[in-house]
N, C-alpha and C positions, 0 to 999 in steps of 0.2 A: 364250456367249464376250463378254469385255469389248469394248467399242468401241475403236477406235484413236483416238490422239489427235486425228486430223484430223476423225474422226466425232464427238467429244464437243462437246458445246455450248459456245460460247464464253461466259466469264462476262462479265456486263454490270456497269458501275459508273455511279454516278449523276454522278461528277465525276472529274477527274484527280486531286484530293486523295485522293478515296476509292480510287482504283486504286493510288495510292503507298503509302497505309495498308495496303492488303492485301497489296502487294508485300514491305513491312517486316516483317509477320507471318509470311509464308511463309519470309523470309530468317531470321528468328530461329528458326523451327521447325527448319530445316536445321542450324543453328548449334549448338542446344542439345542436349547428349547426352541419351540417352534416360533417363528417369526423374528428370531434373532439371526443377524448375518453369521454365516458359516466362518469358523475360525477364531471368533471373538471370544473372550474370556467373560464369564458371568460376572457382573460388577455388584458391589455392595448395595443393598437396599437402604434407603434412608431411615434407619431405625437404630436405636442403641445397640452397640455391640460390646460384648465381654472382651477380655484381653485375649489375643490369639493364643492358641494352645500349640506349642511346639513339642514334636515327638522325639526330636533328636537331642542329644546331650549338649548343655551349654559349656563352653570351654573359655577359660580366661576372664580378662576384664576384672580382676580383683580390685585394682586402684578405682577405676571408675564407679564400680558399685558402692565403694565406700564413700566417695564424694556425694553419689546420690542418696546414700543412708543419711549423710550429714545434712541434706537439703530436704529430708523428707517433707517438712511442713513449709517449705518456701512456697510462695504463691505461683510463681512463673520459673521454670528450668526448660532450657532448650539445649537439646543434644545436637551437636553439629559434628559433621566429619566428611571425608572424601566420599565418592560414590562407592558403594559396597562396603563401608567400614563396619556395618552391623549395628546402625543406630536403633533400628526398630526392635531388633532382637535383644539388645541391652535394655530397652526401656521396658519390655515385656518382662524379662528377667527381674529388673528391680520391683516391678509391680508384684510379681509372684513371690518375692521375698519379703517385702515391706507391707503389703496391702492385702494380704490374704484373709484378713479378718473381715473385711467388708466388700466383698466382691459386687455387691448390688450398687456400691456407691462409686464404681469405676466405669467410666464411659470411654470407649475406644473407637475412633473415627479414623479410618484409613482414608486420607484425602485423595489419594492416588486412584482409588477403585470408585469414586463417586461419578455418577453420570454426568455427562457434559451439561452445563447448564444449572446444575444443582448448587444453589447458594450456601455457602458456609453458614452466614448468620441465620437464616430461615431454618437450616437443619439443626444446629446448636439449639435453637429456640424450642424446637419440637421435642427434643430428646432430653433437655434439662427440665427437672421439675421447677415449679414455682418456689421463690424463696420462702423458706421455713418462716412461719409466722409466730411460733411458740417462744416461749422465754428461752433466752440462751445468755451465757456469761458475756459481760461486754468485751468488746475488742474482737480479735481474730478467734475463731472457733478452734477447738482442739482437732489435731491431725485426724482423730478417728470419727470426727462429725462431718468432716469436709467431704466434698464430692471432687474426684479426681478426673479431669478431663483431659484425654490424651488426643492430640492431633498429630497423626502419624504421616510421614512424607509430604510436608508443607511447602518444599521447595518450589513447586509449580504454583502456588498461590500465596506466596509469602506476605505481600502486601495486603491482601484481604485478610489473612490470617492475623497481621499485625494489629489492624485497627478493631477487629472482632475481639481479640484477647484483650487489648487494652480497656475496651468498653467493658467486657465481662468482668474483669478483676476490679475495676472501679464501682461496680454495681452489685457484685456477688461476693461478699465477705466468706460465704460458705465453700467457695471454689479454689481449687488448685489446678493449675494447667501445667502439662508436660508437652513439650513440641519436639518431634524429630524432623531435622531439616538440615540441608547442606548450607544453609545460610541462616543467620541469627535474625531475629525480627527487629532487634534494635529498638526496643521500647524500654521506658522507665521500669525498674525493678526487675528486668531480666538477669537471670544467672546462666552463664553459658558454659556447659561441660564439653570440652572437646573429646570425640571418640577418635583416636588415631588408630593406625594400623596394629595389628597383633605383633608381639616380639618376635623378629626373626634372627636367625643365627649371624653373628658378625663374620666377616670374611675370614678372620683367623680361626674360628670355631667351626667352619663349615666341613672340615676334614677330621673333626673329633670322634667320629664314630656314632652309631646309633643310640648309645645309652645317654650321651650328652645332648643329643637332638631334642629329646622330649622335654628338655627344660624350657623349650620355647613354645609359646601359646600357638603360634602359627603352624609349626611342625606337628604339635599335638592335634590341631584341628584336621590337618590333612590327613594324618595318620587314621583318626576317628572315622572321618567321612569314607575314605578309600577302603577301609575295612567294612564299612557298612554297605557300600555298593558292590564290593567283590570281597567275598569271604577268604579267598585264596590270597589276598594280599598280606604281607608281612613285611614289617619293618627289619631291615637287616643292614649289616655292614656294606653290602654291595650298592644298595639304593639310597644309604643315608645322605651322602653328599649331593646327589642329584635332588633329593627332596628339600635340602637345606637351600640350594641354588634356585629351585622353583619357588619355594616360598618368598625368597627375597626378590625374584624376578616379578613375582604378583603382588609386591610392596607389602605383604602381610595383610592384605584386605581379605576379609573372610569371605565375602561373596564369590570372589574370583578364586579362592582356594577351593571352596565348595565346587564350583564349576569344573576345576581342574581335577578333583578328587573322582568325579564321577566317570572320567575318561580311563581311570586305573581299570586294567583288565582288557581293555582293546589296545592300549598302548603302554609301552613300559614308561618308568618316570623319566628316563633319558630322552626318548622320543617325543613325550610330553612337553619336556622343557625345551626341545627344539621347536616345536610348533608354536609354542607360547610366544617365544622370542621372534617368530616370523610375523604374526598377525594377531590383532584383538578379535578378529571375526571367528577364531577358532573355538573359542570356549562357548559352546551353544546349548550343552545339555543341561537344562534347569528342571526344576520341578515342574510336573504337569499343572499344578495349582497355582504357579507363581502368576503375578501380573504380567502385562505385556512388557512393562518397562523393566523388569526383573528377568526377563526369559533368557538374557545372554549378556555376556560381558559388554559387547558392542552397544546392545540396547540401553544398558545403564549409562554407558558414556554418551550415547546419543542425547539422552534425556537431559544430561548436564550441560551438553553443548548447546542444545537448542535453547536453553533457559539463558544463555548469555546474550548481551548485546553485541551487534554486528562489529564494533570495534573490539570488543574483549573476545570475540571469536577469532578475529584476525590476528591478534597478539597471541592468543593460546595456541593458533596453528604455528606461528613463526617461531616460538619459544621450543619447539620440537627439535630444532637444529642445535640446541646448546645441551651437551652431554654432560650433566652434573649440576652442581649448584652454580648459580650466577648472581651478579649484582645488577645494579642499574645501568651500567655502561654496556655491557653485552647484550643486555635485553633491548635497549633502545637501539644498539646497532642492528640487530636481526628484524627489528620492528620498523626501523626507518624513522625513528623518532629520537630527537635529542634528550639526554638524560637530565633534563631540568623540569621545573615545576609548570612551566608554560606549556610544554608539549603534552601534558596529561598522561605521560607514561606512568607516573607514580599512582594516579587515580586508577588506572587500568589494572595494574597489578595488584593494587589493593582490592579490586572488585574480584579479580581471580583467587585472592587469598581468601576474601570473605565467603566466596562460594565453595571453599575447601578443595579447590584445584591445584593450589600450591601451598607449601608450609613455609614458614620463616624461621631463620636462625639470627637472633639477635646479637649473641655473643661471638660471632666469627671474627677472627683477627682481621679479616678483610672489610669489616663492616657488615650491614645487614645483607644476608644472603637468602635467596629463594630458592626452595629444593622442590623440584617436580617429581611426580610419581613416575616410576619406569612405565608402567602399563599405560598411564594417561599420555605419556611421551609418545609411546608407539602409535596410539590413537590419534593424537594431534599430527603425527608425520603422515599418516594415511589421510587425514583430512587436508593437510597441506598438498599433497599430491593430487588429492581431488580438484582442489582450487587451482591447480597449475602454478603454483607459487613456489616449487621446491628449489629450482635453479637460481631463481631471483633472490630467495633468502639467504641459500648458501653463499651466493656471490657477495651479498651485504656483510656476511659474517667474515668471508675471505678478505674482503677490503679492510675491515675494521682490524682484524688481526694483523695484517701487513703494516698498517699505519701503527699499531701498538708496537710491533716488533721492529720497527724500521730503525730506531736509534741503536739497538744492540747489534743489528746486521752491519752497521758501519762503525763499530767500536773496535780499536786495536787494544788488545788485551786478554787476560786469561778468562776461560769461560766462568770460573767460580766467581770472579769480580762482577761481571756482568750479571749473574744470578742473584748475588748478594744485594747489587745496587737496585735491583727490581725484583722483590719477592713475588710479585703477582705473577710472574712468568711461569711458576710452578702450577698455579691454578688455572692457568690458561693451557696447560699441557693436554687436557682432554678436549678441549675445543679444537686445538691444532690438529690433533690426531684424526678426529671425525672429519675435518675440512680437507686434510689431504686425501683421506679416501674418497671423498666426493670430487675432488679437483682431478684426482688420478683416473677415475671412471670417467669424467668428463673430457679428458686430455686438456684441462685448462692451461693456459700459459702462466698463470699465477702459482702453480704447483711447485716450480724450482724454489722461488723465493719462500713459499710456506715451508718446504722441507728444510730450506736453510735456517729459517727462525726456529723449526723444531729441534735443530741440532743443539741448541742452548739448553733445552729441557731433556731431550733423549739422551744426550751424552752424560748430563749430570745425574740421571737415572741409571747409568751404567748399561744402556741399551744400544751400544754402538752397532750391533749387527744389524738391528732393525732400521736405524738411521742409514746404514751403508746401502740396504737393499732399496729403501725408498729414494735415496738420492740417485742411485744408478738409474733407476726407471724415470725419475724426474729429468735427468740429463738427456733422455732418449726423446722427450717430448718437445715441442716447440716452446721456447722461451727467448726472451731478450738476452743479448750478450751479457749485460751487466748482471742479470739475475743469474745466469749460468756462472759468472765469475765468482759471485758471492756464494753460490752453492759449492763450487769447487774449492774456495777456502776453507768453509767449514768441513769438507770431507778431509782436506790435508790436515786440518787441526786434530780432527778425531783419529786419523790414522797416527799421527805423531803421539798422541797421548796414549795409544795402545802400543807404542814401541816400534811401529812400522815406519821408520824414518825414510827409508829410501821410497816407499810408496808416497809418502807424504810429500816428499821433494818433488816428485813427479807431477802430483796433483797440483802442487803449488806453482809450478812452473806453467802447467796448463792455464790456471787461473791468471798468472801473469800475462800470458799470451791473449786471452780473452779481454783482459782489461786495458791492454795497451793501446788499443784504438778508442777507448772511450774518453769522454771529456770529464768524468767523474775521478778526480784524484784521489779521493778517499778509498774507493775500492782498489784502484790500482796500488796505493799505499799499502792496504791490508795485504794484499797478495804478495808484495814484495817483501814484507816483514814476515809473512809466514815462509817464504822461501829462504830468507836469511836465517831464520830460527833453524830450520832443517840443516841449512849449510854449517852452521855453528855446531850442531850436534855431531856432523861428520868432520869436524875440526877445519873447515874451509874458512878461516877466518877473513881471508882477503875478500872473497866473494861476498860473504856475510856482511862485511862492513860496507862495501859498495852499494849492496841493495838496500841496507837500511839507510843510507845517506840519501840515496834516490827518493825512498819512500818519504823521508823528512822533508825534501823539497816539494814533493807532489802534495803532501798534506797542509803545509804551510803552518807558520806559528800562529795564525788566528784560531786554528782548531787546537785549543790548549791541551785537551785529553789525549788526542792522538799524536800530537807533536811531543808531549812528555813521554808517551809509551815508545815512540821511535828513539828519543834520547836515552831512555833506560835500557833499551835493547842495545844500543851501540856501547852503553857503559858495560853491560855484561859481556859483549863480545870482546871488547878492549881488555877487561879483566881476564878473560880466558885465554886471550893471546899474550898475557904478560905485560900489557901496558897499564900499570895501575895509576900512574899519574893522569893519563888520558881517561880512565875509567872514573877517577875522582872528579875531574872537571866536568865530565858529561852528565854524570848523576846529580852533580850540584846545579848545573844547567836545567835539568828536569825538575828538581825541587823548586828551584826559583821560578820556573814558569808556571807550575801549579800554584805556589804562593801568591804570584803576582795576578791570578786570575780573579775576575769578579765573583765567579761562582765558586763555592767551596767544593773540593772534590776528595772527601776523606779517604774513600778506597784506593783512589788512584795515587793519592799522597803516600798512604800506608804501604802499598807495593813498591813505591820508589824508596821509602825509607828501608825496607827490607833489603833492597839492592844496595843502598848505601851502607848497611850494616855488613852485607857480604864483603863489599870494597875494603871496609875497615877492618874486618877479620883477616882478609888476605895480606893486609899491611901491618898485621900485629898490633893494630890499635883497638884493643880489648874494650877499653872505657867507652870510646866512641861507638863501637859497635853495640855494647849494651844499651846506651843513650837511644841510638837509632830505633833498636828492636823494641824497647819499651814504648817509644813514641808510636811506633807502629801498632803495638797492641792496643793502645789507648784509643785509635781510630778505628779499629775493625769491629765488627759485631761478632758475637760467640758462634761462628760458623765452622764446621769442621774443615772445609776446604780452604779456609782463610787463616786459621790458627796453626796448622801443622809447621808451616815454615817458620814463623818467629818463635814457636816454642822449641823447635830444633836447635835454632841459632841460640837461644838462651841455654839449651842444654850444653852446647859446645863452649860458650862464654863460662858458664858455671865449672866445667871441666877443666878448662884452662886457669881458672882461678883457684882450682884445689876443692871446690865443693862437690865433691863426688856424689854425696846423698842427693843433693839437689839435682844434679846433672841425670842421675839414673831417674828420677821421677819425671823430669822434663822430657827426657828422651822417650820414655815408655808412654807418656801422654801424647807425643807428637807422633810416634808411631800408630797408636790406637786411633787418633783422628784421621792420619793418612788412610788407614785400611777402610774407613767409613765413607771416604770421599772418593768417587771414581774419577774425578776429573783434578786430582792433585798432580800438577805438573811437576816433573823432575827439574830441580834448577841446577845450574851449573856447579855449585859449591856443596850439593848435597852429600856426595860421595866423601868429600874431605871432612864434613862435620860429622858423619857416622863414625869414620875412622878416629876422629879425636875423642869422641864420646866412648868407642869401644875400649880404647887404651886406657882411659881413666877409670873405667867401671869394671875393667877385667878382673880385679880382686875382690869384687862383691860377692858376698855369700849367696849360695844358689837360693836358700830360703828367702832371704830379703829380695832377691829378683823376683821370685814367684810371687811374694805377696804385694810387691809394687805393680807388677805386670797386671795382676787379677784387679787390683784397685783402679788401675788406668783403664782397663776395658770397661769398667763400669762408670767411668768419669764422664759426665756430660760436658759438651762444649762450654756451658755457662761455668761449670766449677773448673774446668782446666783454664779458662781465660782468667778467672779470679785467681787462682793459684799462680799464674805467671805473673800477676800484678802485685803479688805479696801477700795473699791470703794462705793460711796455713793448709797443708796436704791433709785430704781427708783420711781419717783413721779408718783401719779394716773394720768393715760392719760386724757387730757383734753377732755371734751365731745364734740361731734360734735354739731355745732351751730343748725343743722336742728333737732337734738334730743331735745334741750332746747325748741323749739318753738312748739313741739307737744302739742295739747291740752290736759287737763287732762282726758276727755274721752276717747281718743284714747289710753293713757297710760294704762287706766284701762283695756280696751279692750284687749291690748296686754297681760296684767297680766292673765286675764281670758282664754285668748288662751292658754298661757303657762300651766295653770292648767288642759287643756284638755276639756274644755267646747266647745260645738257646738255653731253656731251662734243663734240659737233659744234660748237656755240656757242662752247666755249672753245677748240678748234682754230682756227675761224675769226678769233676775236680775236687769239691769239697768233701765228697765221701758221704753224701746224704741221698735221700730218695728226692725225685722230682716233685713229689707232693710236698716236701718240706720247703723247697725252693718257692713254690707256688704260694704257700701260706705266709712265708717270710717276706715275700714280695708284696702281697695283700697288706700285711700289717705295716710294712714300710710306707706304702702308698697311703694308708689311713692315717698314719702318723704324720707324714709330711703334707697331707691334702693333695696328693699329685693324681692326676687323672689317668696317665697312660704310661707304657713302657718307655716311650721316647722321652717323656718328662722326668723319669727316673734316670735315664742315662745323661740327660742334660744336667740333672742335679749332681750326679756323680762326678762329672767332669768339672764342674765349676767349683764344687764345694769339698767333696771327699779328697780329690786330688791335691787342692791346696792345703 
């Protein structure tokens, strides 16, 4: 006789984890039907199914539902989107809303759950009734008489589904078909509805607080699912920013957000965000009844990756090193393919885009741009590491970036001019940053030149401290002497722009020492010009002139741009030393050199014309100075870093001509543009120009000055450029009628908020209660449609004070 359960020996386990593992195995054994392999899910039997019933709340997708409502009677509609975008759920929601009257005429087939070897054509033939033979109106049947066939998750059998659906629609006028797939069928009559990510907060709105967060569908979904899985979860000011960052990190994809929400309770939102950024294998807590392909985020991505051709898989992996949007050129660089039609790159990118693994932006100022999903990019990086291609791909990107930035690292001239000559430099900033991190970890000898190239973008963004840290590390690593010299030049330029002239002079002297033994005269000349610039700031005009002339001889007259920059530097040094005749001859030679060049150099010519205007002002030739400045303005684009100098010169010219109102406006516009540009270099004549303007404007009314200053702060570079060339000064914008209706006490409260006072302090000062202050603040925010106390303070500073 068998022993009773009480008499049986109790199983012992080495740990609680072991006990739980055994429990899950016993549970799986009970749930698995006899004869079915353990751990597999029960698949759909070949018989008609109704629309899947979802027990949780549907969130968002109002625009997509409206599109589907308009296409209710269309024969074929395909819902496409990225992995985990919620295509199946959207289709089910549409049918629930639009086809509830005839549930028996809706057939739903989940292709993903079919048994292997089950043919779509034979299955659909079994579940569809024969064509009705009774009388019917001619042409297409009304929508309520049609059969709606839904083929869900067709991406694994898209070719078979395309042939089947085309044949069905040609022979069954009583049929409408809805497809959910990551790729369209591409057959005649198909209407594709894109299912994009849910709306996520913009970077500027991620600190707006928990009330504003629920305006975004992705955040609503996370809060809803997190509250369902953990009743103790509450959206608060403390976790709102982390939730916004998490939704953005998951690209607003509903399935990934639902995976993440189930971890709330075991991890805080901040910890969850950190884990998500580390690996795509983390999000594994899925529904027990989900299919194998939807059991985790990585399983979802694995299915999409497996459906790609080998060449598409290789490109998908290698694109993971591109941080942010990219065009054909960087994509071809990392893939090892030229960006032309013969290489097949465009076909591969088109294939990834058709399979919803990339999105495209056609209206970008840089041409067509491809946008990767963050989570898919992390997954692709893991695949790249598995394939052993990480260093090779990063190396290709580093070589392409160095070739792309090579002309700028050999250019003598201001940082702002180099930035304006090549606007794509700003777009490459993200690639440079990521490549520098890789090269720094690998101690790659290309790191020094990569950091030198990044100076042109890091310094224009005002991130000089980061550049100094990266450059110091790069100098400690092994690198060719020429690369170290280029990096030292950029470090000297950056230090000089920050006002640390003595430090810059020491760095420039080191660069000259490194470059003196090289055969590259351009690098040596750049180092000498930077050293001469520092010496001119320290009023050592003899040494500055000597070094600049040596640089000119090293560069040679064949290099038109760098030779003109050397002549321009000599002219500025001669002007500072009091040799005005010599300065005039030198700047004339620079302009002649640029004019004689076969290649037009608009920005270099504009910079030389500005220097010619400075020489003319120093010689009291006001008319010549005005002509040179206007000519320079006609050549430069409306960029803040390029406009402040000619505008300040025009302000001084207007002051000398007695046009004080014009001088006031030009000076304030120039000051505003200088504050917006972190690389605005101080020129030799700047202090004299400021003094001339101050002397002429000293009698201006304070009210007029405040109004002009407020307008100048709001002036765009385009409007400032147009005003300098003769267009009228923009009038003070009319005040919003709602602002003029504010009671005086509310305006006073706004001013006190701007001063940083609390509600209790404001109440004490005004002699009212704190509740009155709170009520007035609420009315003010409602009237002006302001969202926060900080916005009230900003409004008070810019409007009430004026």
